[in-house]
C-alpha positions as CSV (number, residue, x, y, z in Angstrom):
1,M,160.0,98.6,34.5
2,T,156.4,98.2,33.9
3,D,153.9,100.1,31.9
4,P,153.9,103.8,33.3
5,T,150.3,104.2,32.5
6,A,149.3,101.1,34.6
7,G,150.0,102.9,38.0
8,A,148.3,106.0,37.2
9,R,150.7,108.6,38.7
10,P,149.1,111.4,40.5
11,E,148.5,114.5,38.9
12,P,149.2,118.0,40.5
13,P,145.8,119.9,40.8
14,L,144.9,122.1,38.0
15,A,143.4,124.6,40.4
16,G,144.0,125.4,44.0
17,T,146.5,127.0,46.2
18,E,150.4,127.2,45.5
19,A,151.1,124.8,48.2
20,A,148.6,122.2,46.7
21,A,150.5,122.6,43.4
22,V,153.9,122.0,44.9
23,L,152.7,119.0,47.0
24,G,151.1,117.6,43.9
25,A,154.4,118.0,41.8
26,L,156.3,116.5,44.6
27,E,153.8,113.4,44.8
28,R,154.0,113.0,41.1
29,G,158.0,113.2,41.2
30,R,157.9,110.5,44.1
31,A,155.7,108.3,42.2
32,T,157.8,108.4,39.0
33,S,160.9,107.7,40.8
34,A,159.4,104.7,42.7
35,W,158.0,103.4,39.3
36,K,161.5,103.8,37.7
37,R,163.4,102.0,40.5
38,S,160.7,99.3,41.0
39,G,162.3,95.8,40.8
40,L,165.9,96.9,41.5
41,D,167.9,95.1,44.2
42,A,170.8,96.6,46.2
43,A,173.2,96.1,43.3
44,G,171.0,97.9,40.8
45,L,170.9,100.9,43.1
46,R,174.6,100.8,43.5
47,A,175.3,100.5,39.7
48,A,176.8,103.6,37.9
49,L,176.0,104.1,34.4
50,G,178.0,105.8,31.6
51,P,180.9,108.1,32.6
52,S,179.1,109.3,35.7
53,T,180.1,107.9,39.2
54,I,176.7,108.7,40.7
55,T,174.6,105.8,41.6
56,L,170.8,105.6,41.6
57,G,170.9,105.3,45.4
58,G,173.1,108.4,45.6
59,L,170.8,110.3,43.4
60,L,167.8,109.3,45.8
61,K,169.7,110.4,48.8
62,R,170.5,113.8,47.0
63,W,166.9,114.3,46.1
64,A,165.9,113.6,49.6
65,H,168.3,116.1,50.8
66,V,167.4,118.7,48.3
67,E,163.7,118.3,49.1
68,D,164.1,118.4,52.8
69,S,166.2,121.6,52.7
70,H,163.9,123.2,50.2
71,V,160.7,122.5,52.3
72,A,162.6,123.7,55.3
73,R,163.5,126.9,53.7
74,L,160.0,127.5,52.6
C-alpha cells in the first residue's frame, strides 16, 4: 500500500442533499477499498487472514451485493 494521503480520496459533500451525501460516502468507501487492495494479485485476493475464512475477493463481492441491494431498495 502506498501513502493514503497521496491519492486524495474524495470527501462527501459538507452541504447538499441526502443523496449527494450518500453517493459521496460510497465514492469515498470505494476509493478506500481500491487503495487498500492496490497491488494485490489473484493470490492476494484469495488469501484468508487469521481465523476467518473470508477472503478479500469474497468481501468485495459481499460489498457489491449489499450496495446493489441497498440502492435498489432506496
